[in-house]
C-alpha positions, -999 to 999 in steps of 0.1 A, spaced: 137 500 172 142 469 152 114 448 167 80 445 151 54 465 171 21 449 177 0 476 194 -30 457 207 -10 428 224 12 455 240 -18 474 252 -34 443 268 -1 433 284 1 468 300 -36 466 311 -28 436 334 -5 457 355 -27 488 351 -58 469 362 -40 456 392 -27 489 405 -61 506 401 -79 477 418 -57 485 448 -71 520 450 -104 506 461 -98 469 471 -92 479 508 -126 497 510 -147 466 517 -120 452 540 -117 484 562 -141 472 589 -122 439 593 -87 456 592 -100 480 619 -109 451 641 -78 431 634 -54 459 645 -78 475 671 -74 508 652 -97 537 648 -115 548 616 -92 577 607 -61 554 611 -76 527 589 -85 552 562 -48 561 561 -43 526 546 -60 539 515 -48 575 518 -11 565 521 -14 545 489 -32 573 470 -8 600 483 23 581 473 7 573 440 -3 609 432 27 629 442 54 613 421 33 610 389 46 644 377 82 631 377 78 594 370 66 600 334 98 620 328 118 590 341 101 569 314 111 595 287 147 594 299 153 557 305 125 542 283 89 536 294 92 498 293 121 498 317 105 522 342 72 502 339 89 470 348 108 485 377 76 499 391 59 465 387 86 449 408 83 476 435 46 472 435 46 434 437 72 433 465 53 460 485 21 440 481 38 410 498 50 433 526 14 446 530 1 411 535 28 403 560 24 435 580 22 429 618 8 463 627 -13 491 612 18 513 610 37 487 590 7 482 567 4 520 560 41 522 553 40 492 529 10 508 512 30 540 506 57 520 489 31 502 469 17 535 458 51 547 446 54 515 425 20 523 409 32 559 402 62 545 383 39 523 362 9 544 353 24 572 331 43 546 310 10 529 299 -3 561 284 31 570 269 34 536 252 -2 539 238 7 573 224 38 560 207 28 526 193 -8 533 180 -13 553 148 -35 584 153 -67 569 140 -64 539 163 -55 559 193 -91 568 202 -102 532 204 -70 523 224 -75 552 249 -112 542 252 -102 507 261 -75 519 285 -101 542 302 -127 515 304 -102 491 320 -94 518 346 -131 523 354 -138 486 357 -108 482 380 -120 507 405 -154 490 406 -140 454 408 -118 464 437 -144 464 465 -160 432 452 -127 413 450 -117 427 484 -149 414 500 -146 379 485 -109 375 495 -114 390 530 -143 366 537 -128 334 523 -90 335 529 -84 367 550 -78 404 545 -41 397 539 -49 381 506 -62 413 491 -25 420 489 -10 385 484 -31 381 453 -10 407 436 22 386 438 12 360 412 -6 386 391 25 408 392 48 380 381 25 372 352 22 409 343 60 412 343 66 382 320 38 393 296 50 429 294 87 418 290 76 398 259 49 419 243 58 456 251 83 471 227 115 487 238 111 524 231 140 548 231 145 573 259 153 610 255 173 633 278 153 655 301 158 680 329 140 673 362 121 701 380 130 691 416 116 723 430 83 716 414 84 681 429 91 694 464 64 721 462 37 698 449 46 668 471 49 687 504 19 708 497 -4 679 489 9 660 520 2 689 543 -32 695 529 -43 658 531 -28 653 566 -45 684 579 -79 675 565 -78 638 575 -63 642 610 -82 674 619 -109 655 638 -82 636 658 -67 668 670 -101 685 674 -91 709 647 -67 726 671 -30 722 681 -10 692 668 24 700 683 36 733 698 27 761 674 17 737 646 -21 736 642 -44 717 619 -55 748 601 -19 759 599 -10 727 580 -40 731 557 -32 767 549 5 759 544 -5 730 520 -27 753 499 0 780 498 26 755 486 3 742 459 -3 778 448 35 784 447 38 752 427 14 766 400 33 800 400 66 782 396 52 762 367 44 795 350 78 810 357 99 779 348 108 782 311 130 751 310 109 719 315 80 725 340 63 695 355 29 708 345 30 729 313 2 755 318 -2 759 281 -20 726 280 -49 742 298 -55 765 268 -74 736 253 -109 737 267 -115 700 265 -83 692 283 -92 716 311 -128 703 314 -116 667 314 -91 674 342 -116 692 364 -140 664 358 -116 635 365 -106 652 398 -142 651 409 -146 616 397 -116 606 418 -133 622 448 -166 604 441 -153 570 433 -130 569 463 -157 581 487 -184 557 475 -175 522 487 -163 528 523 -196 540 537 -214 511 519 -189 486 534 -196 498 570 -234 499 563 -236 464 549 -211 448 573 -217 466 606 -252 480 605 -267 451 585 -244 422 596 -234 409 562 -201 391 558 -176 408 534 -185 385 505 -222 393 506 -214 430 512 -192 429 481 -218 412 460 -243 440 468 -220 461 446 -218 435 418 -246 449 396 -226 482 393 -195 464 380 -215 441 357 -236 468 341 -206 491 337 -185 464 320 -213 455 296 -222 490 286 -187 506 286 -177 497 250 -210 508 235 -209 541 254 -173 547 243 -183 543 206 -213 566 211 -190 592 226 -166 590 196 -196 595 173 -215 624 189 -189 639 212 -184 636 249 -206 664 262 -240 649 264 -228 613 269 -208 623 300 -236 647 311 -261 619 311 -236 595 329 -230 619 357 -267 628 362 -275 591 364 -246 585 389 -257 614 411 -293 601 411 -281 566 419 -261 579 449 -291 599 462 -312 567 458 -286 547 477 -285 573 505 -323 574 508 -326 536 509 -300 529 536 -321 521 566 -319 491 590 -349 474 575 -344 481 538 -349 450 516 -316 439 502 -330 434 467 -340 471 468 -304 481 474 -293 462 443 -313 487 421 -292 519 428 -261 497 424 -272 487 388 -282 523 380 -247 535 392 -232 510 367 -251 527 339 -236 560 349 -201 548 355 -201 532 320 -201 567 305 -174 582 327 -139 568 323 -136 559 286 -150 592 272 -130 613 296 -97 595 289 -101 596 251 -111 632 251 -85 646 275 -56 648 251 -74 644 218 -71 681 207 -35 684 218 -6 683 194 13 649 193 43 665 211 20 675 240 1 643 243 25 627 268 26 658 290 -12 660 289 -15 623 298 7 628 329 -12 658 341 -45 639 336 -33 609 356 -20 631 384 -53 651 385 -73 618 389 -51 606 417 -52 639 435 -90 638 435 -88 603 450 -64 616 478 -86 646 486 -118 624 485 -103 599 509 -93 626 534 -126 644 532 -145 611 536 -126 604 568 -137 637 583 -173 633 571 -177 598 584 -164 608 619 -186 638 620 -218 620 610 -211 591 634 -205 615 662 -238 633 654 -259 601 650 -244 579 678 -245 592 714 -212 588 731 -195 576 698 -160 562 704 -137 558 674 -127 521 670 -159 507 683 -177 504 650 -166 471 634 -181 437 624 -193 419 654 -196 450 676 -226 449 700 -248 478 688 -281 488 703 -311 493 679 -306 531 682 -269 529 675 -274 506 645 -300 531 631 -276 559 638 -248 541 620 -270 535 590 -280 572 589 -244 583 592 -233 562 563 -262 573 542 -252 609 549 -216 602 540 -228 591 505 -239 626 498 -202 634 492 -200 613 460 -235 624 450 -224 661 451 -192 653 433 -210 636 404 -236 664 403 -209 690 399 -193 668 372 -226 670 352 -223 708 353 -186 709 343 -189 686 313 -214 708 296 -184 730 287 -169 702 264 -167 711 227 -168 687 198 -132 671 196 -113 671 164 -113 638 144 -86 613 153 -56 620 131 -66 656 122 -39 682 128 -41 699 162 -44 736 165 -10 752 170 0 760 205 24 786 217 53 793 240 59 766 265 81 737 254 64 704 249 76 681 277 67 646 286 52 644 320 35 611 315 46 601 282 65 611 251 77 646 245 93 647 211 
């Protein structure tokens, strides 16, 4: 590599694309009620607009990082950016809910090509002692993006139409391509073998599990077609995922997910935690969108602004919390963050009535921002910190995959929970009738508010469990210190470099 490497300009160039693809994990949340009405769809189908993106994002992550190792991370990142940008255009032009879901799946695949390359490039262009600050910034950008998504989605939906939550990616994608082309260095690739059996087991297993959970209510948890039942799909999905783990243990060549990584306690704890964070963050904005827009009659912009304190507080506190975590270790910083987040969600849930003052609902939003500021940066910087340099890429890929799998499962479980609570709270509930402008009686409006407040218990529980899990963090080794030796399984690059 003959070019001069400037790590920080390269990082910020990558963060433009990374920010964009993570915004799209939550940007649809605030627009869901409007999309539901526009296509005359039901709640479960509309949530597939998010689930299809998350599923197509999560499944390929275990192989797309290896593609970056083979062909060079910059090349694969740029290809993914082109795919993502073109799919965004297709989303905005979609003439049916089916076309929108299909375009979102392609968009998710583009995101899967991009994400592992960002962590791989960070691992290769930053010196060890600068990697902690870089990873903290990368994690903070990711956290801020998932919070900005609903707000940006609300403003665009209300001002220029829901299509623009996708059209806006086109100019941003072009800018991200040009900036990355100029500022990100060309890094050499390395030959790798591809574990296609592992890809098939993990991909099919996750799809069957998510489809079974999310569509269970539609088929009354019974027969789907002939001998195929909802519970049969769920059991088959779990069985295939178990077989995937077994195969990763038996595969001595280049497994997608080297199990030796999980011998490091901090890596295991960070992965368990980020899975639950994916569940909580994905399950949080959708009930709030339906509460503010349908039960309380706010337009999408005002509904989105009700979440603004969360994003502002998180963005301001994030850098300070990241430095505090580096100084004292991640255990108590993340523990406090998740306790505060769980309390904020419970406060939200208890306050969501038809006559709650809007100013009162801004308070749990701000408190949630305090909690979120201590999640993403400390977790990202701690996940691979104790791993050997040759394992950092593989660890990054597994970590990214785990986060997205949590988001997929969270989206599927949320669809079930919202349908169940709506059916319990609204007499004669008919899917598809809950959207902005719907004529609701006082009882139905109160029932909708109650159902959405009950749905928020899912992220509250997820954050509470996170608080328990992070207690098992240990003090990470200093940046640049030699890692403890690891044994047996070859170091491979799932989401980054494996040299």
